[in-house]
C-alpha positions in Angstrom: 43.3 27.7 0.5 43.3 25.8 3.8 40.5 26.1 6.3 39.8 24.0 9.5 36.3 21.9 10.0 35.2 24.2 12.6 35.5 27.7 10.4 34.4 25.9 7.8 31.1 24.8 9.9 30.9 29.0 10.9 31.2 29.5 7.2 28.3 27.7 6.1 25.8 28.8 9.1 26.2 32.3 8.2 26.1 31.6 5.1 23.0 29.5 4.7 19.7 30.9 4.6 17.6 30.9 7.9 15.1 28.1 7.9 11.6 29.6 8.9 10.3 26.3 10.8 7.9 27.4 12.9 5.9 29.2 10.2 6.5 26.0 8.0 4.8 23.9 10.6 2.1 25.7 11.2 1.3 25.5 7.5 1.9 21.6 7.4 -0.3 21.4 9.8 -2.9 23.7 8.9 -2.8 22.2 5.4 -2.8 19.0 6.6 -5.7 19.5 8.9 -7.7 20.9 6.3 -6.9 17.8 4.0 -7.8 15.3 6.9 -11.1 17.5 7.4 -12.1 17.0 4.1 -11.5 13.5 3.9 -13.6 13.2 7.4 -16.8 15.3 5.4 -16.3 13.4 2.8 -17.1 10.2 4.9 -20.0 11.8 7.3 -21.7 12.7 3.5 -21.7 9.1 2.4 -22.2 8.0 6.4 -24.6 10.3 7.6 -26.9 11.7 4.2 -26.4 9.2 1.6 -27.3 6.2 4.2 -23.3 4.2 3.1 -22.1 1.9 6.1 -19.1 3.2 7.9 -17.0 0.5 5.7 -18.2 1.8 2.6 -17.9 5.3 3.6 -14.5 4.2 4.2 -14.0 2.4 1.1 -15.6 5.6 -0.9 -14.0 8.5 1.4 -10.3 7.1 0.3 -10.9 6.2 -3.6 -12.3 10.1 -3.7 -9.2 11.4 -2.1 -7.6 9.1 -4.4 -8.9 10.6 -7.1 -9.2 14.3 -6.1 -5.4 14.2 -5.1 -4.5 12.5 -8.9 -6.9 14.8 -10.6 -5.1 18.2 -8.8 -1.6 16.4 -9.0 -2.7 16.0 -12.9 -3.3 20.1 -13.8 -0.6 20.8 -11.3 -2.4 22.2 -8.5 -1.1 19.3 -5.9 2.6 20.5 -6.7 1.7 24.4 -5.5 -0.2 23.0 -2.3 3.0 20.6 -1.7 5.5 23.7 -2.7 3.7 26.4 0.1 2.8 23.3 2.5 5.8 21.3 2.8 5.1 18.1 5.0 1.4 18.9 5.4 0.5 17.8 1.7 2.0 14.5 2.0 -1.2 13.2 4.0 -1.0 10.0 3.3 -3.8 8.9 1.0 -3.6 12.1 -0.9 0.1 12.0 -0.5 0.5 8.8 -1.9 -1.5 9.2 -4.9 0.7 12.2 -5.8 3.2 10.0 -5.7 2.2 7.8 -8.1 0.4 10.3 -10.5 3.5 12.9 -10.8 6.4 10.6 -12.4 3.6 9.2 -14.5 2.8 13.0 -16.2 6.4 13.6 -15.8 6.6 10.8 -18.5 3.6 10.9 -20.5 5.3 11.9 -23.9 7.2 8.7 -23.2 4.4 7.1 -24.3 1.2 5.0 -22.6 3.2 2.2 -22.1 7.0 3.0 -21.6 6.4 6.5 -20.3 2.8 6.1 -18.5 2.5 2.9 -17.5 6.5 2.3 -16.9 7.4 5.5 -14.7 3.2 5.4 -12.6 5.2 3.3 -9.9 8.6 4.7 -9.5 7.4 6.0 -6.2 4.6 4.1 -4.9 6.5 0.8 -6.1 9.3 -0.1 -3.5 5.9 1.6 -0.8 4.1 -1.3 -1.7 7.2 -3.4 -2.0 8.0 -2.2 1.9 4.7 -2.2 2.9 3.2 -5.5 1.9 6.5 -6.7 3.2 5.9 -4.8 6.8 2.7 -6.5 6.7 3.7 -10.0 6.4 6.2 -9.9 9.0 3.7 -7.6 11.6 1.2 -10.4 11.2 3.5 -13.5 11.7 4.7 -12.0 14.9 1.3 -11.3 15.4 0.3 -15.4 14.9 3.1 -16.2 16.7 2.5 -14.8 19.7 -1.2 -16.1 19.6 0.3 -19.3 19.7 1.7 -19.1 23.1 
């Protein structure tokens, strides 16, 4: 059966399920916003109620958000949030924690060293390398601009 490129494209468009882009965007925006509001609430609790400095409150907020998202990943709840919210669950700090814990949980049956330990940085490793590399390049550019 010979089919032209345009006929094939038309066939694909007819048979592909219609994407609910607006609904997906609303879900992602809402869940991402809720995660950020939770983070802000934690930060305000540390700073205003417990009397931490702004920097210390930010540090403890980050630690707590990473811990909560790691725990939710371990019990399988973060995956359900991700299935519902899509990109909204990939708010930087919680999504990053999820990306580290998920491979570790998947390969825990292979042991602590070769399973959990080795697979933990499968996704996070390249992100860390790229982030550190980009930080060094930006720092060098900033330094060079400061020389002139």
